C-alpha positions in Angstrom: 53.7 84.4 113.6 51.8 87.2 111.8 54.9 87.9 109.6 55.5 84.2 108.9 51.8 83.8 108.0 52.1 86.6 105.5 55.2 84.9 104.0 53.4 81.5 103.9 50.4 83.1 102.0 52.8 84.8 99.6 54.5 81.6 98.5 51.2 79.6 98.5 51.5 77.3 101.6 48.3 75.3 102.0 46.8 73.5 105.1 47.6 70.1 103.5 51.3 70.8 103.8 51.5 71.3 107.5 51.3 67.6 108.5 54.3 66.9 106.2 56.2 69.9 107.6 55.5 68.8 111.2 56.5 65.2 110.5 60.0 66.3 109.4 60.3 68.9 112.1 59.5 66.3 114.7 62.0 63.9 113.2 64.7 66.7 113.3 63.9 67.5 116.9 64.2 63.8 117.8 67.6 63.5 116.1 68.8 66.6 117.9 67.6 65.6 121.4 69.0 62.0 121.0 68.6 60.2 124.4 66.5 63.1 125.8 63.8 62.4 123.2 61.6 60.4 125.5 58.0 59.5 124.5 56.7 62.2 126.9 59.0 64.9 125.4 58.1 64.0 121.9 54.4 64.0 122.6 54.8 67.5 124.1 56.6 68.6 120.9 53.9 67.1 118.8 51.3 69.1 120.7 53.2 72.3 120.3 53.7 71.8 116.5 50.0 70.9 116.1 49.0 74.1 117.9 51.3 76.2 115.8 50.0 74.6 112.6 46.4 75.3 113.7 47.3 78.9 114.4 49.0 79.4 111.0 46.2 77.7 109.1 43.6 79.9 110.8 45.5 83.1 110.1 46.4 82.1 106.5 42.8 81.3 105.8 41.9 84.9 106.6 44.7 86.2 104.4 43.7 84.0 101.4 40.0 85.1 101.9 41.1 88.8 101.6 42.2 88.0 98.0 38.8 86.7 96.9 39.1 84.6 93.8 42.3 86.2 92.8 44.6 83.8 94.6 47.8 82.1 93.8 50.4 83.1 91.2 49.3 85.1 88.3 51.2 85.5 84.9 52.7 88.9 84.5 54.6 90.3 81.5 57.9 92.2 81.6 57.1 95.5 79.8 60.3 97.4 80.7 63.8 96.3 81.8 66.3 99.0 82.7 69.8 98.9 84.2 69.9 101.7 86.8 73.3 101.0 88.5 76.3 98.9 88.2 76.3 95.5 89.9 74.4 95.2 87.7 71.2 96.5 89.1 68.0 96.4 87.1 64.4 97.7 87.4 61.7 95.6 85.9 58.2 96.9 85.2 55.5 94.2 85.3 51.8 94.1 84.1 49.2 91.4 84.4 48.7 89.4 81.3 44.9 89.1 81.8 44.6 92.9 81.5 43.2 93.3 85.1 44.4 95.9 87.6 47.3 94.8 89.8 46.6 94.1 93.4 46.8 97.3 95.5 49.8 97.5 97.8 50.9 99.6 100.8 54.3 101.2 100.4 56.8 98.8 102.0 54.9 95.6 101.2 56.5 93.0 98.9 55.3 90.9 95.9 56.6 87.4 95.4 57.9 86.1 92.1 58.1 82.3 91.5 60.4 80.6 89.0 61.1 77.0 88.4 64.7 76.0 87.9 65.9 72.4 87.5 62.6 71.1 88.7 62.6 73.1 91.9 60.4 76.1 92.7 62.2 79.2 93.9 60.6 82.4 95.3 61.9 86.0 95.5 60.3 88.8 97.5 60.5 92.3 96.0 59.2 95.6 97.3 57.7 97.7 94.6 59.9 100.8 94.3 57.1 103.1 93.0 53.8 104.0 94.5 50.8 102.0 93.4 49.2 103.2 90.1 46.9 100.2 89.7 48.5 99.1 86.5 52.1 98.1 87.1 54.6 97.0 89.6 58.2 98.2 89.4 60.8 96.0 91.2 64.5 96.3 91.4 67.1 93.5 91.8 70.9 93.1 91.6 72.8 90.3 89.9 75.5 88.5 91.9 74.2 89.7 95.3 74.0 87.1 98.0 70.6 87.7 99.6 67.2 86.1 100.0 66.4 86.6 96.3 69.7 85.5 94.7 68.4 82.6 92.6 65.3 84.4 91.3 67.2 87.7 90.7 69.9 85.9 88.7 67.3 84.1 86.6 65.1 87.2 85.7 68.1 89.4 85.0 69.8 86.8 82.7 66.7 85.2 81.1 63.7 87.5 81.3 63.7 90.1 78.5 60.8 92.5 77.7 57.8 90.3 76.7 58.8 87.5 79.0 56.5 86.0 81.6 56.9 85.9 85.4 54.6 84.5 88.0 53.6 86.9 90.7 51.5 86.6 93.9 49.7 89.4 95.8 51.5 91.9 98.0 52.2 90.8 101.6 54.0 92.1 104.7 53.6 94.7 107.4 56.7 96.8 107.0 55.7 100.3 106.0 55.5 104.0 106.8 54.6 105.1 110.3 51.9 107.6 109.3 52.0 109.4 112.7 55.7 110.2 112.4 56.7 113.8 111.8 60.2 112.9 110.5 61.4 109.9 108.6 65.0 108.8 108.5 65.8 106.0 106.0 69.1 104.2 106.3 70.1 101.7 103.6 73.1 99.4 103.1 73.7 98.0 99.6 70.6 96.5 97.9 68.6 97.5 101.0 67.7 100.7 99.3 65.2 98.7 97.2 63.2 97.8 100.3 62.9 101.5 101.3 62.5 103.3 97.9 58.8 102.6 97.7 58.1 104.3 101.0 60.4 107.3 100.1 58.6 107.7 96.8 55.2 107.4 98.5 56.0 110.2 100.9 57.3 112.3 98.0 54.0 111.6 96.2 52.1 112.8 99.3 54.1 116.1 99.3 56.0 115.1 102.4 59.6 115.0 101.1 60.6 117.7 103.5 60.0 115.2 106.3 62.3 112.6 104.7 66.1 112.2 105.2 68.0 109.4 103.5 71.4 108.0 104.3 72.4 105.6 101.5 75.5 103.4 102.0 77.0 101.7 99.0 80.3 100.1 98.1 80.9 102.7 95.4 78.9 105.6 93.9 78.2 103.8 90.7 76.5 101.0 92.7 74.2 103.3 94.5 70.8 102.6 92.9 68.4 105.6 92.8 71.1 108.1 93.9 70.2 110.6 91.2 66.5 110.4 91.9 67.0 110.8 95.6 69.1 113.9 95.0 66.3 115.3 92.8 63.3 114.7 95.1 64.8 115.5 98.5 65.6 118.9 99.8 69.2 119.9 99.9 71.0 118.4 102.9 68.5 115.6 103.3 70.3 113.0 101.2 73.7 111.6 102.1 75.6 109.0 100.1 78.3 107.1 101.9 80.8 104.7 100.2 83.2 102.2 101.7 85.7 104.9 102.2 83.3 106.8 104.6 81.3 104.2 106.5 78.3 105.3 108.6 79.2 106.5 112.1 77.7 108.4 115.1 78.6 111.7 113.5 76.4 111.0 110.5 73.3 110.3 112.7 73.4 112.5 115.8 72.4 115.7 114.0 69.6 114.0 112.1 67.7 112.5 115.0 64.8 114.2 116.7 62.5 112.7 119.3 59.7 112.4 116.7 61.9 110.7 114.1 61.0 107.2 113.0 63.9 105.3 111.5 63.8 102.6 108.8 66.9 100.5 108.3 67.4 97.9 105.5 70.5 96.0 104.5 72.5 92.9 105.7 72.3 91.8 109.3 75.9 93.1 109.8 74.9 96.5 108.5 71.7 96.6 110.6 73.6 95.6 113.7 76.2 98.3 113.1 73.5 101.0 112.8 71.5 99.6 115.7 74.6 99.9 118.0 75.0 103.6 117.0 71.3 104.3 117.6 71.4 102.5 121.0 74.4 104.7 121.9 72.5 107.8 120.9 69.5 106.6 123.0 66.9 106.7 120.3 63.6 105.0 121.3 63.5 101.4 120.3 59.9 101.6 119.3 60.8 104.1 116.6 63.3 101.9 114.9 62.0 99.6 112.1 64.3 97.1 110.3 64.0 95.1 107.1 66.8 92.6 106.6 67.8 91.3 103.2 68.6 88.0 105.0 65.0 87.1 106.0 65.4 84.0 108.1 68.1 85.4 110.3 66.5 88.8 110.1 63.2 87.5 111.5 64.9 85.9 114.5 67.0 89.0 115.2 63.9 91.3 114.8 62.2 89.3 117.6 65.3 89.7 119.7 65.4 93.5 119.2 61.9 93.9 120.5 62.7 92.3 123.8 
């Protein structure tokens, strides 16, 4: 529920919305249960939903309070737009229009961009790919990629030039660097590298690039965002790029694992499951494996299952 509360705060969920949400959830449950939806059963469900709403509201009140008066979505300007890989994949640099400092963020957290299209609000969650400098956020997205951010990514790539406005809410999320780890192995599939790049850059900024190994999986070399930078900042032998002709396997991982290695995986659920099976076969401690899915709803459910 902590992760969901962070997501709710990021998109601006308010206490007044929970009765509406619960009303339609209860209706859906009743339709699903059919004859089993007795008054007693539905009363029990109402109690559960009310309790969940109270828990969310309490936690989200704390999260909103941490922002002080700087709540909600703030206008930012696009000051730089650069294509960094085919796909196409673009990096956008954003600054606040009011001249204030951007919210501080921990490497791995995401900011949320809101757009309105055809009268409907859409939200995209993007992890800044550069360490916090207090003045800008740099985010990366790919056009034509079917993930949690598809609608927002398509809109900002097609219609947001330098000088355009985007609405942004404060950083959220708990995915990040395990500071106690001695070795960090980052494994990305496709656009998943954008969820990990901020942490890789942060470790490099801290002078810890020798503790970092990256395995980047992409359809083709020209679609591998940040490949040149990763080759430049990581020591020789600590960056591996795999394309569809050479998919990730046990042989790629077994010589890179140490008992004190924390592993960060990001990509589609199919990709995460494939890597997870290899790590399970190699017997790496489950507590040292951290995943970030580009398919958030399914990813959250599977993340809970992985912790069992």
